[in-house]
N, C-alpha and C positions, 0 to 999 in steps of 0.2 A: 279336764284342763291340764292336769299334770303330765298326763301321757302326750298331749299335743306340745307342751313346752319341751319335753325331753326330745321329742322328735325334731322340733325346731332346732334345738342345740346340735343334735347329731347332724342334721342337714348342713348347718353352718360349718361345722368341723370338716365334713366331707367336702364341702365346697371350697374351703380354705386350702385343703390338701390338694385338690384338684388344681386350684389356681397356682400353687406353688410348683407343681409338676409342669404346668403349662408355661409358667414363666421360665422355668429352668430349661424346658424344651426350646423356648424361643431365644434364649440368650447363649445356651451352651451348644456345642457340636452335638449331632445326633448320636455319635459314639464317642465315649471317653476312654482313653487308653491308660491303664493304671499299672504302676510298677512299685516294687519294694526293693530298695538298694541292698537288702541282705539276702535275696533270694535269687538263685540262678535256676533257669529252666521254667518252662511254662507249666509243666505238670506239677512241680512243687508249689508254684505260685497259686495255681488253681486249686490245689489241695488245701493251702493255708488260707486262701481269701475268697473261696467261692461264695460262701454264705454272706460275707461282707459285701461282695459285689452284687449278689442278688438283693440285699437290703438297699444299697445305693441305687440300683436300677428302679426299684419300687418307689423310693422316695422322689427321685428326680425325673423319672419318666423318660430317660435315655438309656442306651446300651453302654455297657462297660466291657472292654476287652483287656485281656491280660497282655502286658508288654514286659518280659523279663529283661533286667539289666545286669543284675549280679554284683556290680560294684559302682562305686561312686563316680569313677571316670566315664563309664559307659552312661550312667545316669545323667551326667552333666551334658555330655554331647547329645543325648537323646532329647533333652530339654532344649538345648540350643538350636537343634535342627528340627524341632517340632515333630519328633517321632513319638513322643509320649506327652500325655496331658497332665496326669496327676502322678506324684511320686511320694512314697512314704519313706522317710529318710531318718537317720540318727542325728543328733545335734552337731556332730563334726561334719557330716555330709551336707547338712544344711548350711553351715557356715561357708563351706567351699562353693556350694551352688549359688548362694547369694552374692559371693565374690565374682564368680565366673560367668554367671547367666544374668544378664541385666533384667531387672523387672520381673523376677519370679514372684509368685504371689502365695503367701502362706494362707492356708485354709483352716486347719486345726491342728493341735498337738495332742499326743498321747503321753500323759505324765505317768511314768512308772513309779511304783513303790520300790524302795530299796535300790535306788539307781545312783550310786556314787562309788568312788574308787576307795580301796583300802590297800594297806601293806600288810602282808601275812608273814611272820617269822616263827621258827621253832621256839617253844617256850624255854628250852634249856640253853638257848643262844645268849649272846651278850647284846642282842639287838633289841632296844627298847623303844628308840625314837628313830625318826628319819635320819638324824645326824650320824646315828650309829651305823648307817649303810655306807658310810665313806670307806672305800677300799673293798667293798663287798661285791658279789656277784648277784644281780637281781634279774628275775625273769619277768617278762610282761607278755601281753597277747600278741596282736599283729598291728602293723603300721596303720595309724589312723583310727583305731578303736577308741572310742570315747572314753570309757572307764578302764580299758585295758592297756592304754598306751598314752593317749593325749594328757588325760588328767593325773595319772601317776607321775609322768615326766614334769608336769607343771608343779605338782606338790613337792617333788625333789627340788626343783628350781626355787620355789618359795622358801624351802627350808635352807637355802644357801649352798646347795650342792651344784657343781658343775656336772651335768649328766654326761659329758664326753670325757672328763678327766678324773673325777673323784670316785666313780664306781664303773663297773661293768655292767651293761644292760644287754640282754639277749631277748629277742622277740621269738617266742617259742609257740605261740598260738595255743593249740589244743593240748600241747605237752608240757605247759608251764606248771600245772600243779603237780604232776608227776615228777617234774624235775625238783620240786620242793621237797617232795616226800622222799626222794631217793638221795637228797643231799647234794645234788649236782649244783644247786644255786642256794644262796643263803636266805633269799626272801623273794616274795612275789608281789608285783603291784598289778592288782586286777579288780574287777567289779565285785562288790560285797556279796552277790548272790553265789559266788564261787566258794565262799568260806564255809558255810553250814554243811553242804554235802561233803566237802573235803575233811572237815573236822570230824564229821560222823564216821567217815571211813577210816581215818587215820588216828582218831583219838582226840577228843575235844581238849584234853588236858596237854596235848603235845604241841599245839599251835596256838598263836594268839594274833590279834589285830594290833598293830603298833601305831597305825595312823589312819585316820578316816578323812576322806575329802568332802567337799560340799555337795549337796544334792544337785543333780543335773536336771536341766530343763527337758521338756518332753521331746518325743520324737515327732517332728513336724510332718504334716502332709501338705505338699505345695503343688501349685498349678504352674504350668509354664508360662512364659510371657505372652504366648500367642492366645491364651484363654482370656476372654473378655472379663473385665472387672465385674460386670453384672452377673455373669456366670458364677464367678467365684463367690460373689455374695450370696447367690441362691444356694450354692453347695454348702456355704457356712451355715446358713439358715436351717437347711434341711438336717445338716449333721447335728447342729446344737439343739434342735427341737427334741431330740431324743438320743443324746450321746451314749447313754447306757445301753441302749438297744444295738447300736453299731458296734460297741465293745464286746457285747455278748456274741454277735455274729462273727467277730474276729477270733474270740476265744473257743467257739463251738467246735472247730475241727480238732482242737488240742494240739495245734502246731505253734501257737505263740503265747506259751505259758508265761512269758516275761510280762505279759500285759495283765495277768491276774491281779485284781485290785487296782488297776490303773484308772485314770480319770481323763476324759477328753475335755480340752479347754481351747479357748482362742489363743493364737500365737502372740506372745509378747516379745518382739524382736531383741529388745535390750537384754532379756534373760540369757541370750546366747553370748553375750560379750565376754564372759569368762572363757569360752571356748576361743573366741577370736584372740583374746589376749594370750592364751596358751599357744596358739599357732604362731603369733608375732614373736613371742619370747623364745620359742623353741625352734623357729625356723622350719616349720612343718608344712608350709604352704604348697609344696610341690606335690 
């Protein structure tokens, strides 16, 4: 009797899984094109997300193709002209997509741990607060980076500083931390994950965090407006049935360590209002 009951439960589970795949196949295109706004080139995209794509194909019963975009402008145009179906983006890219592509459809978001902005300054400097950056030279990452540009700029604005007049800001991308170490700049505004390896290399006693921003919302995965709502609902259901399994598939190749300890959740659009406010206040909508 017990064996029969277990067999029945297993059969029901398999039938439900098959039904989900069939429903997805009915409502979704037979092939879904996937992109990540932070990756250029098909080879890199495949190396980072092949196991994720394999998992998605297994759950949905459709094929998934890689479609490299490399930056937010290309991603927005690809969504607008129906060249790509699903895009994994950062919070700032999502805000711009939602502004410029009518009726994009959020699927899920990956909430990263330690995803907020900080300002770092030498311990032996006179910089203890954001106000102390008045008249100083500050390095940031690149234009549009959520924690490396948008939020640090917003933090300065909230502290009462005019970012165009009260201090000098230089976008140095990968050279920003070295510029701090060499004394070329007085402080750096960047993501918190940059601090630990930098302090370990240059001496934890020599640098300190003078300000911390708020936690950022997750990296959203969105579907284009041409994807049917029923398809998006099926993708959401398939993803949220085992979100940890999908995250492990993303982490497996070792290309996306920023998602270690992350959580996959449903998108709450209002959580991105802080990014929208930042763009509006700072005039960074271009």
